[in-house]
N, C-alpha and C positions, 0 to 999 in steps of 0.2 A: 171704469171699475173694473178690474178682473174678474172674469168668472168665478164665484166661487167652487162650485161643485155641480155634478149632472144628475138631474134628476128625473126617474122614470114615473111619467104617472098613469097608473092603470084604471081605469074610469069607462064606463060605459053609455055614459051622456055625454056626447060632445062638448054641448054648451058649460057644462060642468067643467071640462078637462079645460074649455078655453079660459074659464074666469081662474083656474086653480092656476093656470100654463102662467097668465097675466102678473096675480101674484107673485109667485118666483122670481120673475124675471124682474119686475119690480126691485127684488133684493138680491138680483146679480147670480141668480142659478141659471145655469142652461138646461133648458126642458128637452126631453125625447117626443117622438111623435107620436099622434093619438094610437092609444091601445087599448082597445074595448074588451080584447078576448086575452084569456091567458095566452093562446098560441102565437096571438101578434105581440104580448110582451114579452115571450121568450124569445122571438125574431129579432125584438129590440134589443134586449141584452145578449145576444150573439153578435150584433152588429157593434154595437159602444154597450159594455160594463157601465153601468150608473152606478153611481155613489150610493145612492139612496131610491127606496121605489115608496111612492104615494099610494097603498093600494086599497082598490073598493073591493067589495065584497060581493055582490051582485054585479055579476059580469056576461057578457054574452059569452054563446059557444057550451061546449061540455061541460067544462070545469069553471069552480068559482074562485073565488081571490085566496079562499082558505088553504084551497088544494096549491094555489101557485105560492104563497106564505109557506108553505113545507118545503116547497123547492128554494125558495128564498135561503131558508135558512139552511136547509139539511145539503142541498146540492153545489149553490153558489156563494154561499154566506156573504150576501149582500141585506145591509140593515131595513129595515121598510115598519111603516107606520099604515095602518088602517083608517082611511078615511071612507066612512060608511053613513048611510042612510039606516040600517039594520042596528039600533041601539040597545036589542034585548039582551036579557041578563044569558039565554040561551045560547046566542050568537057571539057574545063576549066571552064565554066560559069555553067556550069550542074553538075561537081564536087563539087563547093562553098557549093551548097546546102548541101552536106554530113558536111559540116564542117570539110575538111579535117585540118592538121597541117601544111600537106606543098606538092606544087606540081612541081615535078623536071621529064622533061622531059629525056628520056633516054639520047638522042644527049648530055647532060651536065653533064653525067658520062662517064669516059672513062672505056671501056668495054674493050678493046683491051687488048691483051696478045704481048708476044714475037713473038708465033705463031699467025697467024689473023683467027679465027675463029667465032667471032661472028659478032657484029657489025663495019661496016668502015665509021663511022658519023663524020662530021665535025661542028661544031670545035670539039677539044675535050678537054674540061674543066677538071681539077682536080678532083679527086674524094672526095678530101675534101670538094667538096659542099656539097655531100652526108654526109659524116659523122658528118661535123659540124652541119647540120641539125639534125640528130639523136642526137647529143649529147645537141644540145640546147632544143629538144622538152622531152629528157628525165628528164634533170636537174628541167625543170618548172612543170614535174609530178612530181619529188621528192620534189619540194618546196609546192607542193599544193595537196599533198598526205594527206588527212584525216588518222589519227590513227584508229588502226583496234579496232572497237567496235564488243561487245556482246550482244548486244539489244539494245532499247532505250525507253524511258521514256513517257509512256501512260497517256494521259488526262482521269480523269475519268468522266470528263465532259467539255463542250465547256468556252472557256477562259470566255468571257463575263459571264458566271454564276458562275465560279468559284470564279471571284473576291469578289463577293460577301458573301463566305462563309467564316465562324473562321478563321482566320489567324492560329492556331494551329492545321487545321485537315489536312490529308494527300490529297495533289491534284493530284501528279504523283506520277506513279507507275513504279518503274525497272521492264523490261519484256525482256528476253533473245529470240532472234530471233527463235532460236529451239525450244522454247512453241509455237510460232505462226503459227495458221492454215492457216488465209489468210488475206488480206488486202483489202478492199473494198469502195466502195462509193455508195453501194445500201441502200435502206431504214433499218432500223433494228429494232427491237422488244423490246420497252423501259421496264422500271421496273412494267410498269401497264400492262404488254403483250399488247401491241398498235404498231402497224407499225408506224415510225417516219422516216421523212424523212430528211435527213442529212443538216444541214446549208452550206452556202457556203463555199467553199475552205476549209473542210473538209473530212476526210475520219474516217472509224474505221476499229476497226482490233479486229478476237477473238484468243482466247489461248486456248490452249487442256482443259483444267479445264471449259471450256464456258465461261469463263471472258471476256469481252470487254471492248476496251478504243478506247479513241479519240485521234486523232492525226488534227495539222492544216497544212496541207500539201499537195499535190496532187499527184497522183499514180505513174504518168511519174516521180514527183522529191524522191520520196519514193524509187523507184527502182533504183532507182541511188547508192543506199547508201546499199541495202542488201545482204546479202549473194546469192550466184549462184545456189543456191537450190530454191529460190524465183523466182517463173516464170509469166509474166504477160498471161493471158490465152484467155482475152476477154475485152471490153472497161471498165468493173466495176472490174475486180478482179485480184489480184497478189495472186499466192498459192504456199502454201511449198510442196514440190514434193520429200521432205528427206524421205528415206527407211523407216524410222519408223513413218513416216505420212500417206504417200500414200498408198491408200488399192490396186489400181487399175486401169487399163482403159478400158473404156468401149464403144464398136464398133468404138474405132477411133478418137470420137467427143466430147467424156465425162473423167472426172476422178471424183473418188468415194477416196473422203480423210476426214475422222473421221466422217463414214457414212454419209456424206452429196454430192452429185454430182453436179459438175462443169462443165458446156458446154465451150468447147474450138472452137473460132471462127475462120474460115479460115485465116484470114489474120495473127493470130500465131500460126498456128498449126507448121510451120516449124520449128519456134524457141523452142517451147515446144516439138519436137519431138529430136531437138539436145540434151537439156537439159536431155531429158530421156535417150537418148543413153549416156550420161557423168555418169549416175548414174546405168545403169542397161544394160544387154546384152539382 
């Protein structure tokens, strides 16, 4: 039977990982390599993006599963289910802030086998609880999935101004993602070579040939639709780090792109590092 979807299990106990892997494979899901920490999980994601993540909260290393849950929702836009021993109210309400797709205590999954090797918790509910949750989430993901886009329609000006132009004039221009250098909310140099602050709820982007266009959206919202080679580096910029655009990294805190330098803020350094490792050794 054809494999349904690819699932990453982030779990610090190897025996539980093996049991979950067995359950998933029985239902024809492919399962990624063992990832007991956030760092190893991100490494797996960068090698092969999963369709869904089963995420424990108590993990090895510096960060826990809730930290990764935030990344999965905000940076990767990958659905995930917490599968954890931590079934207290405080943990549950903290996990809600990451907007998870489901929260399943491990006691709600039969993780025992004919030879008792893992957990002997009560009550033992049917593993259908997990599988049906996965199926439901993946089905919703498929229904809500946007078609793969090659680019965006850039505005030649603000919508308010465009309405006043001759109706025969082109006001939106198709631009391929690969031709865009960066998106930003910083002021720009207008046609009169003067610095102009953006109007509210707009951003602008620059292409390889030096053209710039507007979009009526936010950096947070546009980030969700961009290819993986675009990464947020600070509060003001999302940049293209594809091999034919990125010139290099400077002292670990700046990127050189098309003869322009961009500063990486500390908040975004870990994700920038992960993206760079995805494209470069």
